[in-house]
C-alpha positions in Angstrom: -0.4 0.1 0.2 1.5 3.5 -1.0 2.6 6.0 1.3 0.8 8.6 -0.2 -2.7 6.7 0.3 -1.9 6.2 4.4 -1.5 9.8 4.5 -4.4 10.8 2.3 -6.2 8.3 4.5 -4.8 9.7 7.9 -5.7 13.3 6.9 -9.3 12.1 5.9 -10.1 10.1 9.0 -8.9 13.0 11.6 -10.5 15.4 9.5 -13.7 13.5 9.2 -13.7 12.3 12.9 -13.1 16.2 14.0 -15.6 17.6 11.5 -18.2 14.9 13.1 -17.2 15.6 17.0 -17.9 19.1 16.1 -21.3 18.6 15.1 -22.2 16.1 17.7 -20.8 18.3 20.5 -22.7 21.8 18.9 -26.2 19.3 18.6 -25.6 18.2 22.5 -24.7 21.5 23.9 -28.3 22.9 21.9 -30.0 19.5 23.0 -29.1 20.4 26.1 -30.6 23.9 26.0 -33.6 22.8 24.9 -34.7 19.5 26.9 -34.8 18.9 30.4 -31.9 16.5 32.5 -34.5 14.0 33.0 -35.2 13.7 29.0 -31.5 13.8 27.8 -31.3 10.8 30.3 -33.9 8.9 29.2 -32.1 9.2 25.6 -29.3 8.2 27.2 -31.1 5.0 27.7 -32.2 4.2 24.7 -29.1 4.5 22.8 -27.3 2.6 25.3 -29.4 -0.1 24.7 -29.7 0.3 21.0 -26.0 0.4 20.9 -25.9 -3.0 23.4 -28.4 -4.7 20.9 -25.8 -3.8 18.5 -23.1 -5.1 19.6 -25.0 -8.2 20.9 -25.8 -8.7 16.9 -22.0 -7.5 16.1 -20.1 -10.8 14.4 -17.1 -8.4 13.1 -18.6 -8.9 9.5 -17.1 -5.2 8.5 -13.6 -6.5 10.5 -13.7 -10.0 8.9 -14.0 -8.8 5.2 -11.0 -6.2 5.8 -8.6 -8.9 7.3 -9.6 -11.9 5.0 -8.0 -13.3 2.0 -10.9 -13.1 0.1 -12.3 -9.9 1.3 -11.9 -8.4 -2.7 -13.9 -11.7 -3.7 -17.7 -10.8 -4.5 -19.4 -14.3 -3.5 -17.5 -13.7 0.1 -18.9 -10.0 0.0 -22.4 -11.4 -0.9 -22.2 -13.3 1.9 -21.1 -11.3 4.4 -23.6 -8.2 2.9 -26.7 -11.2 4.0 -25.3 -11.8 7.1 -25.6 -8.3 7.8 -28.7 -8.0 6.5 -30.1 -10.7 8.8 -28.4 -9.0 11.7 -30.0 -5.4 11.5 -33.2 -7.7 11.5 -32.2 -9.1 14.5 -31.7 -6.5 16.0 -34.7 -4.3 15.4 -36.4 -7.6 16.7 -34.4 -7.5 19.4 -35.5 -3.7 20.7 -39.0 -4.8 20.6 -38.3 -7.5 22.8 -36.5 -5.8 25.6 -38.9 -2.8 25.1 -41.4 -3.1 27.7 -39.3 -5.0 30.4 -36.9 -2.1 30.6 -39.5 0.5 30.6 -40.9 -1.3 33.4 -37.2 -1.8 35.4 -36.7 2.2 34.4 -40.1 3.5 35.6 -40.0 5.1 32.0 -43.2 4.4 30.0 -41.8 6.2 26.9 -39.0 3.5 26.8 -41.9 1.1 25.8 -41.7 2.7 22.3 -38.7 5.2 22.2 -36.3 1.7 22.0 -38.3 0.1 19.0 -38.4 3.3 17.1 -35.0 4.0 17.7 -33.7 0.5 17.0 -35.0 0.8 13.3 -31.8 2.7 12.9 -30.4 -0.8 12.9 -32.5 -2.5 10.8 -31.8 0.0 7.8 -28.6 0.3 8.2 -28.2 -3.6 7.8 -28.6 -2.7 3.9 -25.8 -0.5 3.4 -23.5 -1.4 0.3 -20.4 -3.8 0.8 -18.5 -1.4 -1.3 -18.2 0.7 2.6 -15.7 -2.4 3.2 -14.0 -2.4 0.6 -13.1 1.5 0.5 -12.1 0.6 4.5 -10.0 -2.1 2.9 -8.2 0.1 0.2 -7.8 2.7 2.9 -10.0 5.1 0.5 -11.1 7.4 3.2 -12.3 10.6 1.5 -15.9 8.8 -0.2 -16.3 7.4 3.5 -15.8 10.7 5.2 -17.4 12.8 3.2 -20.7 10.4 3.3 -20.6 10.2 7.3 -20.2 13.8 7.2 -23.1 14.8 5.2 -25.3 12.3 6.6 -24.9 13.5 9.9 -25.0 17.4 9.5 -28.3 16.8 7.7 -29.7 14.7 9.9 -29.3 16.3 13.1 -29.7 20.0 11.8 -33.2 18.7 11.2 -33.5 17.2 14.7 -32.5 20.9 16.3 -34.4 22.4 13.7 -38.0 20.3 14.2 -37.1 20.3 18.3 -37.6 24.0 17.7 -40.7 24.0 16.3 -42.0 22.2 19.4 -40.5 24.2 21.7 -41.8 27.4 19.9 -45.4 25.4 20.1 -45.3 24.1 23.8 -42.7 26.5 25.6 -43.5 24.9 29.1 -41.7 21.3 28.1 -45.3 19.9 27.4 -44.7 17.7 24.8 -42.0 16.0 26.4 -43.0 12.8 24.6 -42.9 14.4 21.0 -39.4 16.1 21.6 -38.5 12.3 22.3 -39.8 10.6 19.3 -38.1 13.6 17.1 -34.7 12.8 18.7 -35.5 9.3 18.1 -36.5 9.8 14.2 -33.3 12.0 13.9 -31.1 8.7 13.9 -33.4 6.6 11.7 -33.4 9.6 8.9 -29.4 9.3 9.7 -29.6 5.6 9.3 -31.3 5.9 6.1 -29.3 8.8 4.7 -26.2 6.7 5.6 -27.5 3.5 3.4 -28.5 5.8 0.8 -25.4 7.2 -0.1 -23.3 4.0 0.6 -24.9 2.9 -2.6 -23.0 5.6 -4.7 -19.9 4.2 -4.0 -18.3 2.2 -6.5 -18.6 -1.9 -5.5 -16.5 -4.6 -6.7 -19.7 -6.4 -7.3 -23.6 -5.8 -7.3 -24.8 -6.5 -3.7 -27.3 -9.6 -3.7 -28.3 -11.8 -1.3 -25.9 -15.3 -0.9 -25.0 -17.9 1.4 -21.8 -19.4 0.6 -20.8 -22.1 2.8 -17.2 -21.2 2.6 -17.7 -17.8 3.3 -20.4 -18.4 5.9 -18.0 -20.7 8.1 -15.1 -18.0 7.6 -17.7 -15.3 8.8 -19.1 -17.2 11.8 -15.7 -18.5 12.6 -14.4 -15.0 12.8 -17.5 -13.4 14.4 -18.4 -16.1 17.3 -15.3 -14.7 19.5 -16.4 -11.0 18.3 -19.5 -11.6 19.3 -18.5 -13.2 23.2 -16.2 -10.2 23.0 -19.2 -7.5 22.3 -21.5 -8.5 24.8 -19.0 -8.3 27.4 -18.0 -4.9 26.0 -21.7 -3.8 26.6 -22.1 -4.5 30.3 -18.3 -3.8 31.2 -18.5 -0.4 29.2 -21.8 0.5 30.2 -22.8 -1.0 33.8 -21.8 3.0 35.5 -24.8 4.2 33.3 -26.8 1.6 33.6 -26.4 1.7 37.3 -26.5 5.8 37.4 -29.9 5.4 35.0 -31.7 3.2 37.8 -30.4 5.6 40.7 -32.1 8.9 38.7 -32.6 10.1 35.1 -32.0 13.0 35.9 -28.6 12.6 37.2 -28.0 10.3 34.6 -28.3 13.1 31.9 -26.0 15.5 33.8 -23.4 12.4 34.1 -24.2 11.9 30.0 -22.6 15.1 29.5 -19.6 14.4 30.6 -19.1 11.0 29.4 -19.7 12.3 26.0 -16.9 14.9 26.6 -14.9 12.1 27.8 -15.5 9.6 25.2 -13.6 12.2 22.6 -10.1 11.4 22.9 -11.0 7.6 22.5 -13.1 8.3 20.4 -10.1 9.6 17.7 -8.1 7.0 18.5 -10.4 4.1 17.8 -11.3 5.6 14.5 -7.5 5.8 13.2 -7.2 2.1 14.7 -10.4 1.5 12.7 -9.9 3.1 9.5 -6.4 3.0 9.4 -3.9 0.8 12.2 -5.8 -2.3 11.8 -5.9 -1.8 7.7 -2.0 -1.2 7.6 -1.3 -3.8 10.2 -3.9 -6.3 8.6 -1.9 -6.1 5.3 1.6 -6.1 6.7 0.4 -9.2 8.0 -0.9 -10.7 4.3 2.3 -9.2 3.1 4.8 -11.4 5.5 5.9 -8.5 7.4 7.2 -8.9 10.8 5.0 -6.9 13.6 7.8 -5.9 15.6 8.5 -3.4 12.2 5.2 -2.4 11.7 3.4 -1.5 15.7 5.9 0.1 17.7 5.8 3.1 15.1 2.2 3.3 14.8 2.1 2.5 18.7 3.9 5.5 19.5 1.9 7.8 17.1 -1.6 6.8 18.8 -0.7 7.0 22.6 1.4 10.5 21.4 -2.2 11.5 20.1 -4.1 10.3 23.4 -1.9 11.3 25.7 -2.1 14.9 24.5 -6.5 14.5 24.0 -6.5 13.4 27.0 -4.5 15.6 29.3 -6.2 18.6 27.0 -9.7 17.1 28.3 -8.8 16.7 31.5 -7.5 20.3 32.1 -9.3 22.3 30.4 -12.8 19.7 30.1 -14.4 21.4 33.1 -14.1 25.0 32.3 -15.2 24.5 29.3 -18.1 22.8 30.5 -19.4 25.2 32.5 -18.3 27.7 29.7 -21.0 26.1 27.5 -23.7 24.6 29.4 -26.1 26.2 31.9 -26.1 25.5 35.5 -28.7 22.5 35.4 -25.2 20.7 33.8 -22.8 22.2 36.3 -21.9 19.0 38.2 -20.7 17.5 34.7 -17.9 19.5 35.3 -17.0 17.1 38.5 -17.5 13.9 36.4 -15.5 14.9 33.7 -12.5 15.0 35.6 -13.1 11.2 37.3 -13.9 10.1 33.7 -10.3 11.1 32.6 -9.1 7.9 34.5 -10.7 5.4 32.4 -10.6 7.0 28.9 -6.9 7.0 29.7 -6.6 3.3 30.3 -9.3 2.6 27.6 -7.1 5.0 25.1 -4.1 3.0 25.7 -6.2 -0.1 24.5 -6.8 0.8 20.9 -3.6 0.2 19.3 -2.9 -3.0 21.2 -6.4 -4.4 20.1 -7.0 -3.1 16.7 -3.3 -5.4 16.1 -4.6 -8.5 18.1 -7.6 -7.8 16.0 -5.6 -7.8 12.5 -3.4 -11.0 13.9 -6.9 -12.5 13.6 -6.9 -13.4 17.3 -10.2 -12.5 18.0 -10.7 -15.6 21.1 -8.1 -13.3 23.0 -10.0 -9.9 22.8 -13.2 -12.1 23.9 -11.2 -12.7 26.4 -9.9 -10.0 27.8 -13.6 -8.4 27.6 -14.7 -11.3 29.6 -12.0 -11.0 32.5 -12.7 -7.1 32.5 -16.5 -7.9 32.8 -15.8 -10.2 36.1 -14.0 -8.0 37.3 -17.1 -5.3 37.2 -19.3 -6.3 40.2 -16.5 -6.0 42.4 -14.9 -3.0 41.4 -17.9 -1.0 40.3 -20.5 -1.6 43.1 -17.8 -2.0 45.9 -16.2 1.4 44.8 -19.3 3.2 44.6 -20.3 1.6 48.2 -17.0 3.2 49.5 -17.2 6.5 47.8 -20.2 6.9 45.9 -20.1 7.9 42.0 -16.5 8.7 42.2 -15.8 5.6 43.2 -17.7 3.6 40.8 -16.1 5.8 38.3 -12.5 4.5 39.8 -14.2 0.9 39.5 -14.3 1.4 35.8 -10.6 2.4 35.5 -10.1 -0.6 37.7 -11.8 -2.9 35.1 -10.1 -1.7 32.5 -6.8 -2.2 33.2 -7.8 -5.6 33.7 -8.4 -5.6 30.2 -5.4 -4.2 29.2 -3.3 -6.9 31.4 -4.7 -9.7 29.2 -4.2 -7.7 25.6 -0.3 -6.8 26.7 0.5 -10.4 27.2 -1.0 -11.1 24.1 0.6 -8.7 22.3 4.0 -9.9 24.0 3.4 -13.6 23.2 3.1 -12.0 19.4 6.7 -10.7 19.6 6.1 -6.8 20.8 5.2 -5.0 24.1 4.2 -1.5 24.8 3.5 -1.6 28.5 7.4 0.3 29.6 5.9 3.1 27.0 2.5 3.3 28.2 4.2 3.2 31.8 6.2 6.2 31.2 3.7 7.8 28.9 1.1 7.1 32.3 3.8 8.8 34.6 4.4 12.1 32.5 0.4 12.8 31.8 -0.1 12.2 35.9 2.8 14.5 36.4 1.1 17.5 33.9 -1.8 17.4 35.1 -1.0 17.6 38.5 1.0 21.0 37.6 -2.0 22.3 35.7 -3.8 21.3 39.0 -1.6 23.9 41.0 -1.4 26.5 38.6 -4.7 26.6 37.4 -5.9 29.4 39.1 -3.0 31.7 38.6 -3.4 30.6 34.6 -6.9 31.7 35.0 -6.1 34.8 36.7 -3.5 35.6 34.0 -5.4 34.8 30.8 -9.1 35.0 31.9 -11.6 32.6 31.8 -12.1 31.9 28.4 -8.6 31.8 27.0 -7.4 29.0 29.2 -8.8 26.1 27.4 -6.9 27.7 24.8 -3.7 28.8 26.4 -3.6 25.0 28.5 -4.1 23.2 25.2 -1.3 25.2 23.4 1.0 24.2 26.1 -0.2 20.4 26.2 0.3 20.2 22.2 3.8 21.2 22.4 5.0 18.9 25.4 3.7 16.3 23.4 4.8 17.3 20.2 8.3 17.4 22.1 7.8 13.5 23.3 7.0 12.0 20.6 9.6 13.9 18.3 12.1 12.4 20.7 10.3 9.0 20.4 11.1 9.1 16.8 13.5 10.9 16.3 16.9 8.1 15.1 19.2 10.6 17.5 19.5 10.6 20.9 16.8 12.9 22.4 17.3 16.2 24.6 18.6 15.4 27.9 15.3 16.3 29.5 13.3 13.8 27.4 16.6 11.1 27.7 15.3 9.5 30.6 12.3 9.0 29.4 12.8 8.2 26.2 15.2 5.4 27.6 12.7 3.7 29.6 9.5 3.8 27.6 10.9 3.0 24.5 9.2 -0.5 23.6 11.1 -3.3 22.8 10.6 -6.3 20.5 10.5 -9.5 22.7 10.9 -13.3 21.5 7.7 -14.9 21.1 6.6 -18.0 23.4 8.3 -21.0 22.2 11.3 -19.2 20.3 15.0 -19.4 20.8 16.4 -17.0 22.7 
């Protein structure tokens, strides 16, 4: 694969993700101004359950097509597309089935019709063209990014316009159910637009229903462990919001604001991992390149990006919350700094997980998620008993650390390790955050409340750019960074069973 295509793919991925997140963040701010925290909490629950159903029905079809030797074979592609359509139908059926029990459990009657309505987005999305997989496999990100951004902006601009009309007609919030329906229909409209535009891409073959036995076996074999991993991921990753929602939908609405912001850095890395690192490492493996020549460079770049984004979020995120949201969501600033801890562990996991998946070791990912899930009851609910909501959030981070250990062990068996580098960067990130907390009041007094996020962001960018330059440079690092680089640079280790 040419370096030019890789650079182009990187640029499109970063630009596209940034554009979507800017619009999503703006939509979230506008939505928080229009609806009450309880309504926002209700929609957060709906989104969680639809996401959970999608993960339960996830057989890793896209990942299998991108990674598989037959990913360009029309018979394989059409069988994969058929599986995707069937999974979309299963998703919607599951949404209908769980709506009643969940409405009773959370004492929220609106869930009875909201969940099936929002679940239609999964059914519609199952018909997306397999050309999307081909473009991902070939790292042709431009058309995919333009499609994604255009659909998102159009759909959710329409939602805001419709909500404004509802608020103008019923300014006192009497039409709460209508507001919830408008938001749910926005997700369905986005799915319809996404599917329609996917057929403007040039496919390798015209999509049609197929059920080739060999392709079916390959897909199901790959997907069985993806299913286990996805199921464990949902319960482990969303346990905090499910628990907070049971305590109070209003509290969940405020907590959801912090979760949305805290998810931004990990989302950037997940997009880079899925759309760039995964296909690149998969291609290198297909071409017979050693993992030790591919993984370290990609890992350093992603960890440097993670460090910048998450330390930036932890430092200036609360100030941004206070500037952008009204007083009903003031507690989100406190929650945000707590959520930076599990977000950091998750970010360190991203490059390793996509590398393990590129190697085809889906069983390892499933075991990692299962190990995390096994720790959730003890860490999350034990933390809540000891320290309330802060203890629950730190319990999330502890469970993530267990998953990190499993993935790190798998990477070591494959001949590479990133633990020393991750440990060194974690120490440096903690030190920078501590220095910021000590100087926050003085810095705010010097530059002002509005300029504080920009000033801190510039300083952090310079620091992490210098660190990454020290990692990547073939010459010795500058003296202040030499100690960190010497201890953090990942080294190849012999694969298990190999000769020293």
